[in-house]
C-alpha positions as CSV (number, residue, x, y, z in Angstrom):
1,X,55.8,53.9,-45.2
2,X,58.7,55.1,-43.1
3,X,56.4,57.0,-40.9
4,X,54.2,53.9,-40.3
5,X,57.2,51.8,-39.5
6,X,58.4,54.6,-37.1
7,X,55.0,54.6,-35.4
8,X,55.1,50.8,-35.0
9,X,58.6,51.0,-33.5
10,X,57.5,53.7,-31.0
11,X,54.5,51.6,-30.1
12,X,56.7,48.6,-29.2
13,X,59.3,50.8,-27.5
14,X,56.6,52.2,-25.3
15,X,55.3,48.8,-24.5
16,X,58.6,47.7,-23.1
17,X,59.4,51.0,-21.4
18,X,58.4,49.4,-18.1
19,X,61.7,47.4,-18.3
20,X,63.7,50.6,-18.0
21,X,64.8,52.2,-14.7
22,X,66.4,50.9,-11.5
23,X,65.9,47.7,-9.5
24,X,65.5,45.7,-12.8
25,X,66.4,42.3,-11.2
26,X,63.8,42.6,-8.5
27,X,61.1,43.9,-10.9
28,X,61.9,41.2,-13.4
29,X,61.7,38.5,-10.7
30,X,58.4,39.9,-9.6
31,X,57.0,39.9,-13.1
32,X,58.2,36.4,-13.9
33,X,56.7,35.0,-10.7
34,X,53.4,36.7,-11.4
35,X,53.2,35.5,-15.0
36,X,54.0,32.0,-13.7
37,X,51.1,32.1,-11.3
38,X,48.7,33.4,-14.0
39,X,49.8,30.6,-16.3
40,X,49.3,28.0,-13.6
41,X,45.8,29.4,-12.9
42,X,44.8,29.2,-16.5
43,X,46.2,25.7,-16.9
44,X,44.4,24.5,-13.8
45,X,41.1,26.0,-15.0
46,X,41.7,24.4,-18.4
47,X,42.2,21.0,-16.7
48,X,38.8,21.2,-15.0
49,X,37.1,21.7,-18.3
50,X,39.2,19.1,-20.1
51,X,40.1,16.2,-17.7
52,X,42.6,13.8,-19.1
53,X,40.5,10.7,-18.5
54,X,37.2,12.1,-19.9
55,X,35.8,11.8,-23.4
56,X,36.3,15.1,-25.3
57,X,32.6,15.2,-26.3
58,X,31.4,15.2,-22.7
59,X,29.9,18.5,-21.7
60,X,31.6,20.5,-18.9
61,X,30.6,23.8,-17.5
62,X,34.3,24.7,-17.1
63,X,35.1,24.0,-20.8
64,X,35.4,27.7,-21.7
65,X,36.3,29.2,-18.4
66,X,40.0,29.1,-19.2
67,X,39.4,31.3,-22.3
68,X,37.7,33.9,-20.1
69,X,40.6,33.8,-17.7
70,X,43.0,34.4,-20.6
71,X,41.0,37.4,-21.7
72,X,41.0,38.7,-18.1
73,X,44.8,38.3,-18.1
74,X,45.2,40.3,-21.3
75,X,43.1,43.1,-19.9
76,X,45.1,42.9,-16.7
77,X,48.4,43.2,-18.6
78,X,46.9,46.3,-20.3
79,X,46.2,47.7,-16.8
80,X,49.8,46.8,-15.9
81,X,51.2,48.8,-18.8
82,X,48.8,51.7,-18.2
83,X,49.9,52.1,-14.6
84,X,53.6,52.3,-15.7
85,X,52.8,55.3,-17.9
86,X,51.3,57.3,-15.0
87,X,53.2,59.3,-12.4
88,X,52.4,57.4,-9.2
89,X,52.4,60.6,-7.2
90,X,49.6,61.9,-9.3
91,X,47.6,58.8,-8.4
92,X,48.3,59.7,-4.8
93,X,47.0,63.2,-5.3
94,X,43.6,61.8,-6.6
95,X,43.5,58.8,-4.3
96,X,40.9,60.4,-2.1
97,X,38.6,60.8,-5.1
98,X,39.3,57.2,-6.2
99,X,38.5,56.0,-2.7
100,X,35.2,58.0,-2.7
101,X,34.2,56.7,-6.1
102,X,34.7,53.1,-4.8
103,X,32.6,53.8,-1.8
104,X,29.9,55.1,-4.1
105,X,30.0,51.8,-6.1
106,X,29.7,49.9,-2.8
107,X,26.8,52.0,-1.8
108,X,25.0,51.3,-5.1
109,X,25.2,47.6,-4.3
110,X,23.7,48.3,-0.9
111,X,20.9,50.4,-2.5
112,X,19.8,47.4,-4.5
113,X,18.4,45.9,-1.3
114,X,15.8,48.6,-1.2
115,X,15.4,49.5,-4.9
116,X,15.6,46.8,-7.5
117,X,18.5,47.8,-9.8
118,X,18.6,45.9,-13.1
119,X,22.4,46.1,-13.2
120,X,23.0,44.5,-9.8
121,X,22.6,40.7,-10.0
122,X,21.9,38.7,-6.9
123,X,24.1,35.6,-6.8
124,X,23.8,33.2,-3.9
125,X,21.9,35.8,-1.9
126,X,24.8,38.3,-2.2
127,X,25.2,41.6,-4.2
128,X,28.9,41.9,-5.1
129,X,28.9,42.8,-8.8
130,X,27.8,45.5,-11.2
131,X,26.6,44.2,-14.6
132,X,27.7,46.6,-17.3
133,X,27.0,46.4,-21.0
134,X,30.1,46.8,-23.1
135,X,30.5,46.4,-26.9
136,X,27.4,44.1,-27.0
137,X,28.5,42.0,-24.1
138,X,27.9,42.1,-20.4
139,X,30.9,42.6,-18.1
140,X,30.6,42.1,-14.3
141,X,32.6,44.5,-12.1
142,X,33.3,43.7,-8.5
143,X,33.7,47.0,-6.5
144,X,35.2,45.2,-3.4
145,X,38.1,44.1,-5.5
146,X,38.7,47.6,-6.7
147,X,38.5,48.8,-3.1
148,X,41.5,46.7,-2.2
149,X,43.7,49.0,-4.3
150,X,42.0,52.3,-3.9
151,X,42.0,51.8,-0.1
152,X,45.7,51.2,0.0
153,X,46.3,54.2,-2.2
154,X,44.2,56.5,0.0
155,X,45.7,55.2,3.2
156,X,49.3,55.5,2.0
157,X,48.7,59.0,0.8
158,X,47.1,59.9,4.2
159,X,50.0,58.3,6.2
160,X,52.8,59.9,4.3
161,X,52.9,62.7,6.9
162,X,54.3,61.9,10.3
163,X,51.6,63.9,12.1
164,X,49.0,61.5,10.8
165,X,50.1,58.5,12.8
166,X,52.3,59.6,15.8
167,X,49.5,60.2,18.3
168,X,46.3,58.4,19.2
169,X,43.8,61.0,18.0
170,X,45.4,61.1,14.5
171,X,44.9,57.3,14.2
172,X,41.1,57.8,14.2
173,X,41.3,58.9,10.6
174,X,42.9,55.7,9.3
175,X,40.6,53.7,11.5
176,X,37.5,55.4,10.0
177,X,39.0,55.1,6.5
178,X,39.1,51.3,7.1
179,X,35.8,50.7,8.9
180,X,33.6,52.6,6.4
181,X,34.2,50.3,3.4
182,X,34.2,47.3,5.8
183,X,30.7,48.0,6.8
184,X,29.5,48.5,3.2
185,X,31.3,45.3,2.0
186,X,29.9,43.3,4.9
187,X,26.4,44.2,3.8
188,X,27.0,42.6,0.4
189,X,28.1,40.3,2.1
190,X,31.7,39.7,1.3
191,X,33.4,38.4,4.4
192,X,36.8,37.8,2.8
193,X,37.5,41.4,1.9
194,X,36.3,42.5,5.3
195,X,38.8,40.2,7.1
196,X,41.6,41.5,4.7
197,X,41.4,45.2,5.6
198,X,42.3,45.3,9.3
199,X,45.6,43.4,8.9
200,X,46.6,45.7,6.0
201,X,45.8,48.7,8.2
202,X,48.0,47.6,11.1
203,X,50.8,46.6,8.7
204,X,50.9,50.0,7.1
205,X,50.6,51.8,10.5
206,X,53.5,49.7,11.9
207,X,55.7,50.5,8.9
208,X,54.7,54.2,9.0
209,X,56.0,54.3,12.6
210,X,52.9,54.4,14.7
211,X,53.6,53.8,18.4
212,X,53.0,50.3,19.8
213,X,50.7,51.4,22.6
214,X,48.5,53.3,20.1
215,X,48.3,50.3,17.8
216,X,47.3,48.2,20.8
217,X,44.5,50.6,21.6
218,X,43.3,50.6,18.0
219,X,43.3,46.8,18.1
220,X,41.1,46.9,21.3
221,X,38.8,49.3,19.5
222,X,38.6,46.9,16.6
223,X,37.7,44.1,19.0
224,X,35.0,46.3,20.5
225,X,33.5,46.7,17.0
226,X,33.6,42.9,16.3
227,X,30.5,42.0,18.3
228,X,28.5,44.6,16.4
229,X,29.8,43.2,13.1
230,X,29.0,39.6,14.3
231,X,25.4,40.6,15.1
232,X,25.0,42.2,11.7
233,X,26.0,38.9,10.0
234,X,23.4,36.5,8.8
235,X,23.7,32.8,9.9
236,X,25.5,31.8,6.7
237,X,28.3,34.3,7.4
238,X,28.5,33.3,11.0
239,X,28.8,29.7,9.9
240,X,31.7,30.5,7.7
241,X,33.7,31.8,10.6
242,X,32.6,29.2,13.2
243,X,33.3,26.3,10.7
244,X,36.9,26.4,11.7
245,X,36.0,25.5,15.3
246,X,33.2,23.2,14.3
247,X,35.7,20.7,12.8
248,X,36.1,19.5,16.4
249,X,33.8,16.6,17.1
250,X,33.7,17.7,20.8
251,X,32.4,21.1,19.9
252,X,29.8,19.6,17.4
253,X,28.5,17.4,20.2
254,X,28.3,20.4,22.6
255,X,26.5,22.5,20.0
256,X,24.0,19.7,19.3
257,X,23.1,19.2,23.0
258,X,23.1,22.9,23.9
259,X,20.8,24.9,21.5
260,X,22.0,28.3,22.8
261,X,25.6,27.4,21.7
262,X,24.4,26.3,18.3
263,X,22.5,29.6,18.0
264,X,25.7,31.5,18.6
265,X,27.8,29.5,16.2
266,X,25.5,28.9,13.3
267,X,22.5,31.1,14.0
268,X,20.1,28.2,14.3
269,X,19.8,24.7,15.9
270,X,23.0,22.7,15.1
271,X,22.8,19.3,13.5
272,X,25.8,17.0,12.8
273,X,24.0,15.5,9.8
274,X,23.4,18.9,8.3
275,X,27.0,19.8,9.0
276,X,28.3,16.9,6.9
277,X,25.8,17.3,4.1
278,X,25.5,21.1,3.9
279,X,27.3,23.5,6.3
280,X,30.7,21.7,6.3
281,X,30.5,20.2,2.9
282,X,33.0,22.5,1.1
283,X,35.5,22.3,4.0
284,X,35.3,18.5,4.2
285,X,35.7,18.0,0.5
286,X,38.5,20.5,0.2
287,X,40.5,18.7,2.8
288,X,39.9,15.4,1.0
289,X,41.1,16.9,-2.2
290,X,44.3,18.2,-0.6
291,X,45.1,15.0,1.3
292,X,44.4,12.8,-1.7
293,X,47.2,14.6,-3.7
294,X,49.9,13.1,-1.5
295,X,53.5,14.0,-2.4
296,X,53.3,14.4,-6.2
297,X,49.6,14.3,-6.9
298,X,47.6,12.5,-9.7
299,X,49.0,14.5,-12.5
300,X,47.7,17.2,-14.9
301,X,44.0,16.8,-15.6
302,X,43.8,13.7,-13.6
303,X,42.1,12.7,-10.3
304,X,38.5,12.3,-9.1
305,X,38.3,15.9,-7.9
306,X,39.1,17.1,-11.4
307,X,36.8,14.8,-13.3
308,X,33.8,15.0,-11.0
309,X,32.1,18.0,-9.4
310,X,32.9,16.8,-5.8
311,X,34.1,20.3,-4.8
312,X,31.9,23.3,-5.9
313,X,33.8,26.5,-6.7
314,X,37.0,24.5,-7.3
315,X,38.0,26.9,-10.1
316,X,37.7,29.9,-7.9
317,X,37.8,29.9,-4.0
318,X,39.2,26.3,-3.8
319,X,41.6,26.2,-6.7
320,X,44.5,25.6,-4.3
321,X,42.8,22.3,-3.4
322,X,42.7,21.3,-7.1
323,X,46.4,22.2,-7.5
324,X,47.3,20.1,-4.4
325,X,45.1,17.2,-5.8
326,X,46.9,17.3,-9.2
327,X,50.5,18.1,-8.1
328,X,50.6,17.2,-4.4
329,X,52.8,18.6,-1.8
330,X,55.5,19.5,-4.4
331,X,53.1,21.6,-6.4
332,X,51.9,23.4,-3.3
333,X,55.5,24.3,-2.4
334,X,56.1,25.7,-5.9
335,X,53.0,27.9,-5.6
336,X,53.9,29.1,-2.2
337,X,57.5,29.7,-3.2
338,X,56.4,31.9,-6.1
339,X,54.4,34.0,-3.5
340,X,57.5,34.2,-1.3
341,X,59.5,35.6,-4.3
342,X,56.7,38.2,-5.0
343,X,56.7,39.3,-1.4
344,X,60.5,39.6,-1.2
345,X,60.6,41.6,-4.5
346,X,57.9,44.0,-3.2
347,X,59.7,44.5,0.1
348,X,62.9,45.2,-1.8
349,X,61.1,47.9,-3.8
350,X,59.7,49.4,-0.6
351,X,63.0,49.3,1.2
352,X,64.9,51.0,-1.6
353,X,62.4,53.9,-1.9
354,X,62.8,57.0,0.2
355,X,59.5,58.5,-0.7
356,X,57.1,57.7,2.2
357,X,54.1,57.4,0.0
358,X,55.8,54.9,-2.3
359,X,57.2,52.9,0.6
360,X,53.8,52.7,2.3
361,X,52.0,51.9,-1.0
362,X,54.4,49.0,-1.7
363,X,54.0,47.6,1.8
364,X,50.2,47.9,1.6
365,X,50.1,45.9,-1.6
366,X,52.5,43.3,-0.2
367,X,50.3,43.0,2.9
368,X,47.2,42.6,0.7
369,X,48.7,39.8,-1.3
370,X,50.1,38.1,1.7
371,X,46.8,38.1,3.7
372,X,44.9,36.9,0.6
373,X,47.3,33.9,0.2
374,X,47.3,33.0,3.9
375,X,43.5,33.2,4.2
376,X,42.8,31.4,0.9
377,X,45.3,28.5,1.6
378,X,44.2,28.5,5.2
379,X,40.5,28.0,4.5
380,X,41.4,25.3,2.0
381,X,43.2,23.4,4.8
382,X,40.5,24.2,7.4
383,X,42.7,26.6,9.3
384,X,40.9,29.8,8.4
385,X,37.2,30.7,7.8
386,X,35.7,30.0,4.4
387,X,35.5,33.6,3.3
388,X,35.4,33.6,-0.5
389,X,38.7,35.3,-0.8
390,X,40.5,34.4,-4.1
391,X,44.0,33.1,-4.5
392,X,45.8,36.1,-6.2
393,X,46.7,35.6,-9.9
394,X,45.4,32.0,-9.9
395,X,41.7,31.9,-9.0
396,X,39.1,32.5,-11.7
397,X,37.7,36.0,-11.7
398,X,38.0,39.0,-13.9
399,X,38.0,41.9,-11.3
400,X,40.4,40.1,-9.0
401,X,43.0,39.3,-11.7
402,X,42.8,42.7,-13.4
403,X,43.2,44.6,-10.1
404,X,46.0,42.3,-9.0
405,X,47.9,42.8,-12.3
406,X,47.3,46.6,-12.1
407,X,48.8,46.5,-8.6
408,X,51.9,44.8,-10.0
409,X,52.1,47.5,-12.6
410,X,52.0,50.1,-9.9
411,X,54.7,48.3,-8.0
412,X,56.9,48.2,-11.1
413,X,56.3,51.9,-11.5
414,X,57.5,52.5,-7.9
415,X,60.5,50.3,-8.4
416,X,61.8,51.9,-11.6
417,X,61.2,55.6,-10.5
418,X,64.2,57.3,-8.9
419,X,64.0,57.8,-5.1
420,X,62.3,61.0,-3.9
421,X,64.9,63.3,-2.3
422,X,64.8,66.9,-1.0
423,X,68.6,67.2,-0.6
424,X,71.8,65.3,-1.6
425,X,72.6,62.3,0.5
426,X,75.5,62.8,3.0
């Protein structure tokens, strides 16, 4: 009996071992902000399945989504704990293998275009998920979400040496490390992750100490690659990018009267009627949902965009519009404030660590979260292309939530580990 009680005590002590170590205020603030965002996401998804002004017996496709999101959060917290029990430097040593394994998963998705693979479902003409049987149930795994973390790991491990970023020729490695998964992910297609990777690359190169003139040349090289990527996009992906400019009535009129311009922007003949009913439908409805929230919103579970399916994917890509609809400008500021706290805490962890790998890894994760938030909120407001990039910790999605919480576990690991030193400080 005493041995059983001792085992239980050791189990709970190990669970809360992540609270030990240095930088406890920053790490606790980070964790509290993350848990608050996860809770807001689950509650928002719950409100879509249980609107306040709808009869309880009315069927709703979102009724059980909040339960799935809760399960994803539990698995994600398990990943958080697991990454606190691993020496992060050992992860760096195998980061190349993890990166290669992710590329293999992305290549399998691409292979389905030529060989019909039963475990690769086609959803909305895209191949983004691997359908895996687990304990009598099917779980969908999204390799592009895993790539966000393994890419940052591999890049931080590569850039930890000064010789890998101080001259132009050495920057070819990080550039190829970035472009290769971009091409594979673009073929799925998954435009959001593709747009995410270049900003993360330049942020990490800048923090590593790459020269400004070399960064400028890499940017020019990226711009030279852009037309090739544009030509590889189908008309739907082109429309997602050009939709930002097509909000202009002047440009719509020009595209309608000049077929060559419409061909460039949307890949076919442009029509204002089709823009309002199809191509621009998500964007128009998203802006309506945000604007209708006003200062304080309709309230929890209330409002026409909660009760009715006016905005498709409102539990996922456009969940920020639903939050703005229910809680207005005040609710939006609370959400963005939590992301600011997360960013500050991560930068504090990065600044206080003398290990180049740990510093670059923290900065890379911070850049990933920041770009995801800016792109997701921007596309909700019509300021960025509609890319399908989720809002971290809030949007519905298992792979996204689990990988994001795993990243926070890795950050907590970096923060509580003592700084790497080779000699006493003077």
